[in-house]
C-alpha positions in Angstrom: 0.0 0.0 -0.4 1.2 3.6 -0.7 2.1 5.9 2.1 -0.7 8.4 2.8 0.1 11.8 0.8 1.2 15.1 2.7 -1.5 17.0 0.8 -5.2 16.6 0.6 -6.4 15.6 -3.3 -8.9 18.2 -3.6 -8.9 17.8 -7.4 -9.6 14.1 -7.1 -12.4 15.0 -4.4 -13.7 17.6 -6.6 -14.2 15.1 -9.5 -15.6 12.1 -7.2 -17.9 15.0 -6.1 -19.0 15.7 -9.7 -19.4 12.2 -10.3 -21.7 11.5 -7.2 -23.3 15.0 -7.7 -24.8 14.0 -11.1 -25.9 10.7 -10.6 -27.4 11.7 -7.3 -29.7 14.8 -8.7 -31.9 12.3 -10.6 -33.5 11.3 -7.1 -35.2 14.5 -6.2 -36.5 14.8 -9.7 -37.7 11.4 -9.2 -39.0 11.8 -5.5 -41.1 14.8 -6.4 -42.5 14.2 -9.8 -43.2 10.5 -10.2 -46.1 10.9 -6.9 -47.9 13.2 -9.4 -47.6 11.4 -12.7 -48.6 7.9 -10.5 -51.8 9.7 -8.9 -52.7 10.7 -12.7 -53.1 7.1 -13.2 -55.0 6.8 -10.4 -53.4 5.0 -8.0 -54.0 5.4 -4.5 -51.7 6.8 -1.5 -51.0 3.7 0.1 -49.7 1.9 -3.7 -47.9 5.4 -4.6 -45.9 5.0 -1.4 -45.0 1.6 -1.7 -44.0 2.2 -5.3 -41.5 5.2 -4.0 -40.0 2.8 -1.5 -38.9 0.4 -4.3 -35.3 1.8 -4.2 -35.2 1.5 -0.6 -35.9 -2.2 -0.8 -33.5 -2.8 -3.0 -30.9 -1.0 -1.2 -31.4 -3.0 1.9 -30.5 -6.5 0.0 -28.6 -5.5 -3.0 -26.1 -2.9 -1.8 -24.3 -5.6 0.6 -24.2 -8.3 -2.2 -22.9 -5.8 -5.1 -20.3 -4.2 -2.4 -19.2 -7.6 -1.6 -19.1 -8.4 -5.5 -17.2 -5.4 -6.4 -14.2 -6.2 -3.9 -13.7 -9.6 -6.2 -14.3 -7.6 -9.3 -11.2 -7.7 -11.5 -10.9 -5.8 -15.0 -8.6 -3.6 -17.0 -11.1 -0.6 -15.8 -10.8 -1.4 -12.0 -13.1 -3.2 -9.3 -15.4 -0.5 -9.0 -16.0 1.2 -12.3 -17.5 -1.6 -13.9 -20.7 -1.3 -11.9 -20.6 1.9 -12.2 -20.4 1.8 -15.8 -22.8 -1.0 -15.9 -25.8 0.6 -13.6 -25.7 4.0 -14.8 -26.9 3.4 -18.4 -29.7 1.3 -17.1 -30.8 3.9 -14.8 -30.4 6.8 -16.9 -32.1 5.1 -19.5 -35.0 3.9 -17.5 -35.2 7.3 -16.1 -36.1 9.1 -19.4 -39.0 6.7 -20.3 -40.7 7.4 -16.8 -42.9 10.5 -17.8 -43.3 8.8 -21.5 -44.9 5.6 -20.3 -48.2 4.6 -21.8 -49.8 3.2 -18.8 -49.5 2.7 -15.2 -47.8 -0.5 -15.5 -45.4 0.5 -17.9 -44.4 3.5 -15.7 -44.1 1.0 -13.0 -41.7 -1.1 -15.1 -39.4 2.1 -15.7 -39.4 3.3 -12.2 -38.2 -0.3 -11.2 -35.3 -0.5 -14.0 -33.9 3.1 -12.8 -34.1 2.0 -9.1 -32.2 -1.5 -9.9 -29.8 0.5 -12.1 -29.2 2.9 -9.2 -28.5 0.0 -6.6 -25.7 -1.3 -9.0 -23.5 1.5 -8.6 -24.2 3.1 -5.0 -22.4 0.6 -3.2 -19.3 -0.2 -5.5 -19.2 4.1 -5.9 -18.9 5.1 -2.1 -16.3 1.9 -2.1 -14.1 4.2 -4.2 -13.9 6.9 -1.2 -12.3 3.6 0.6 -10.0 3.1 -2.3 -8.7 6.6 -3.0 -8.1 7.7 0.5 -6.3 7.1 3.3 -8.5 6.8 6.9 -7.4 10.3 8.1 -8.9 11.8 5.1 -11.9 10.0 4.4 -14.1 12.5 6.6 -13.2 15.5 5.2 -13.2 13.5 1.4 -17.1 12.4 2.6 -17.8 15.8 4.0 -17.3 17.5 0.6 -18.8 14.8 -1.6 -22.1 15.3 0.4 -22.1 18.9 0.5 -21.7 18.5 -3.3 -24.5 15.8 -3.2 -26.6 18.3 -1.1 -26.3 21.4 -3.5 -27.1 18.9 -6.5 -30.4 17.9 -4.9 -31.3 21.6 -4.0 -30.3 22.4 -7.7 -32.4 19.4 -8.9 -35.5 20.5 -7.2 -35.3 24.1 -8.2 -34.2 23.5 -11.9 -36.5 20.3 -12.1 -39.4 22.5 -11.4 -38.5 25.2 -14.0 -38.0 22.9 -16.5 -41.2 21.2 -16.1 -42.9 24.7 -16.0 -41.4 25.6 -19.0 -41.2 22.3 -21.5 -43.4 19.9 -19.9 -43.1 17.0 -18.0 -40.3 15.2 -19.9 -38.4 18.3 -19.5 -36.8 17.6 -16.1 -36.6 13.7 -16.8 -34.1 14.8 -19.9 -32.4 17.0 -17.8 -31.6 14.3 -14.8 -30.6 11.5 -17.7 -28.2 14.3 -19.6 -26.7 15.3 -16.1 -26.1 11.3 -14.9 -24.9 10.6 -18.6 -22.0 13.6 -18.1 -21.4 11.9 -14.5 -21.0 8.6 -16.0 -18.3 10.5 -18.7 -16.4 12.0 -15.5 -16.0 8.4 -14.0 -15.0 7.0 -17.2 -12.4 9.5 -18.5 -11.6 11.3 -15.4 -12.1 9.1 -12.0 -8.8 7.0 -12.0 -9.4 4.0 -10.4 -6.3 2.3 -9.1 -5.9 -1.6 -10.0 -5.3 -2.4 -6.1 -6.5 0.0 -3.5 -4.3 2.6 -2.5 -5.2 2.1 1.2 -7.0 -0.8 3.3 -10.4 -0.3 4.2 -10.9 0.6 8.1 -13.5 -2.3 8.4 -15.2 -4.6 6.3 -19.0 -3.4 5.7 -21.0 -5.3 8.3 -24.1 -7.3 7.6 -27.6 -6.3 9.0 -27.6 -9.6 10.6 -24.4 -9.0 12.5 -25.5 -5.5 13.7 -28.4 -6.7 14.6 -26.5 -9.2 16.6 -24.3 -6.7 18.2 -27.4 -4.6 19.4 -29.1 -7.7 21.0 -25.7 -8.6 22.8 -24.7 -5.4 24.0 -27.7 -5.2 26.6 -27.6 -1.3 26.4 -30.8 0.2 26.7 -29.2 3.6 25.8 -28.4 2.2 22.5 -31.9 0.7 21.7 -33.8 4.1 22.7 -31.1 6.0 20.1 -31.9 3.3 17.4 -35.7 3.8 18.1 -35.4 7.6 18.0 -33.6 7.3 14.6 -36.2 5.1 13.2 -39.0 7.4 14.4 -37.6 10.5 13.2 -36.6 9.2 9.7 -40.4 7.9 9.5 -41.6 11.1 10.1 -39.4 12.7 7.5 -39.4 10.3 4.6 -42.9 10.1 4.6 -43.0 14.2 4.5 -40.5 14.2 1.8 -42.7 11.6 -0.2 -45.8 13.3 -0.2 -45.0 17.0 -0.7 -45.5 17.3 -4.3 -49.0 16.0 -3.6 -49.5 18.0 -0.7 -48.7 21.0 -2.9 -50.9 19.8 -5.9 -54.1 18.5 -4.0 -54.2 20.5 -0.7 -52.8 24.0 -1.7 -53.3 23.7 -5.5 -49.7 24.5 -6.2 -48.3 23.2 -9.7 -45.4 20.6 -9.6 -43.3 23.1 -11.3 -43.9 25.9 -8.6 -43.7 23.5 -5.9 -40.5 21.7 -7.2 -38.9 25.4 -6.5 -40.2 25.7 -3.2 -39.0 22.2 -1.6 -35.7 23.3 -2.9 -35.6 25.5 0.4 -35.3 22.4 2.6 -31.9 20.9 1.0 -31.0 24.6 0.6 -31.9 25.7 4.6 -30.0 22.4 5.6 -27.0 23.3 3.9 -26.7 26.3 5.5 -27.4 25.0 9.2 -25.0 22.2 8.6 -21.9 23.7 10.2 -24.1 25.8 12.8 -25.3 22.3 13.7 -22.3 20.9 14.6 -20.7 23.7 16.4 -23.7 24.0 18.6 -23.6 20.5 19.3 -19.9 21.0 20.7 -20.7 23.8 22.8 -24.4 22.4 24.4 -24.0 18.5 23.8 -25.1 16.4 21.0 -28.2 15.1 22.6 -29.8 18.6 23.6 -29.3 20.0 20.1 -31.1 16.9 18.8 -33.8 17.6 21.0 -34.1 21.0 20.5 -34.2 19.8 16.6 -37.0 17.3 17.0 -39.4 19.0 19.3 -39.1 21.9 17.1 -40.0 19.8 14.1 -43.0 18.2 16.1 -44.4 21.5 16.6 -43.8 23.0 12.8 -45.5 19.4 11.7 -48.5 20.2 13.7 -48.3 23.9 12.1 -47.9 22.2 8.6 -51.5 20.7 8.8 -52.7 24.4 8.7 -50.9 25.8 5.7 -53.2 27.7 3.6 -50.8 29.7 1.5 -47.2 29.9 -0.4 -46.2 32.4 2.5 -47.3 30.1 5.0 -45.5 27.1 3.2 -42.2 28.6 2.8 -42.7 29.4 6.6 -42.6 25.6 6.9 -40.2 24.4 4.4 -37.4 26.6 5.7 -37.1 26.0 9.3 -38.0 22.4 8.4 -34.6 22.1 6.7 -32.7 23.9 9.5 -34.3 21.9 12.1 -33.7 18.7 10.6 -30.0 19.6 10.0 -29.8 19.8 13.9 -31.1 16.2 14.2 -29.1 14.5 11.1 -25.8 16.1 11.7 -25.7 14.7 15.3 -27.2 11.6 15.1 -24.5 9.3 14.1 -22.1 11.0 16.3 -24.6 10.5 19.3 -25.0 6.6 18.3 -21.5 6.0 18.7 -21.2 7.7 22.2 -24.1 5.4 23.3 -21.8 2.3 22.8 -18.5 3.2 22.7 -17.2 -0.4 23.2 -18.2 -1.6 19.8 -16.9 -1.3 16.4 -17.5 2.1 14.3 -18.6 -0.7 11.3 -21.2 -2.0 13.7 -22.4 1.1 15.0 -22.8 2.7 11.3 -24.4 -1.0 10.5 -27.3 -0.2 13.1 -27.7 3.5 11.8 -28.5 2.6 8.3 -30.6 -0.4 9.3 -32.8 1.9 11.2 -33.1 4.6 8.5 -33.2 2.2 5.4 -36.0 0.4 7.5 -37.7 4.0 8.2 -37.5 4.9 4.3 -39.8 1.8 3.7 -42.0 2.1 6.6 -42.5 5.6 7.0 -44.1 6.6 3.5 -46.0 3.3 3.3 -47.6 4.2 6.8 -48.4 7.7 5.9 -50.1 6.6 2.5 -52.4 3.9 4.3 -53.2 6.9 6.5 -53.9 9.4 3.7 -56.0 6.6 2.0 -58.1 5.8 5.3 -58.6 9.8 5.7 -60.2 9.8 2.3 -57.2 11.0 0.3 -56.7 14.1 2.7 -52.7 14.6 2.3 -52.7 17.2 5.5 -52.9 14.0 7.6 -49.3 13.2 6.4 -48.5 16.2 9.0 -49.9 14.5 11.9 -48.3 11.5 11.0 -45.2 13.0 10.9 -45.6 15.2 14.1 -46.4 11.7 15.9 -43.5 10.2 15.0 -41.3 13.1 15.9 -43.0 13.4 19.1 -41.9 9.7 19.5 -38.4 10.4 18.5 -38.2 13.1 21.2 -39.7 10.9 23.8 -37.2 8.3 22.8 -34.1 10.5 23.0 -34.8 11.7 26.6 -33.9 8.0 27.4 -30.6 8.3 26.1 -27.8 8.1 28.1 -24.6 8.8 26.2 
């Protein structure tokens, strides 16, 4: 293995971040417009939310497998890039056909293939960070890449909305596929993967089964309460995220293009609040800062039920992004604090287990509630408030 470089490779990181940003910009477009399209085909909220969680089902079961397969892949392009080069064309082609589908079934086939293609390249793509950076540089590389992903997400919501309004329903998807194609070209020609990893991984990826075994064996009530809190607040937030475009259209009468521009305020506010959230946790502690964020989001979601106008909506979206940063930025570090005796890989595995499970359960639960309420999407706010309140109760029981 090579010795760690004395200087941080900024150029390499920007190129890798550009690859991730381009590939990730399709998901905000997907999450915003696909619920509207499926609703136009007459699907119930329950079925729409189920379709929207397909990517999370695939991620839970495919990513560990694909990650292991990429470890044992040996080609002239490297170990990870063949998976990126194979999955990306599937995803961008299927994504392009989503708004063109002649039936609900055809649209669902395009949605599944988009998610399948994404699942093929996500885990190998992330593994490149471990291959290209020494342990001392991985945190800052990951932070820069995630910042670029956040900026890309906000831009995708805003530009997707504008393109929808200017050129029609296919325009955001043509844009998303084009950006993904550019990201693929960056990966092929500018992201140079070594034949062998430059650095050893800090530890191997932990399976869900091993993570659950560690949780049970730890006999640690604080860790269990923290896991329940993570599950609860992600159930609330993912349910809201999956429903915002339909809340705009069916409750507030806001067209999908305008709503996309407004929703961009959530990731925008989140990005601006990321650094202050970490600094506040340094001064006041992670648990109090997270609790403040969760309690604030609970009240904000109750307020959301009564939104009647665009100014009221913006008064919800901007604080939601900022309060979500208080929670999200500090949640994994606090989980580490509850069980310092466990390996970092185990704790990270538990965190992603809870968040992925919530991304499956949260939207589906809210979809069922909307249908039980006669198709009233306002109930998503109350659903979210309930689970945020539950998260607040759980976090008070955590002893770090």
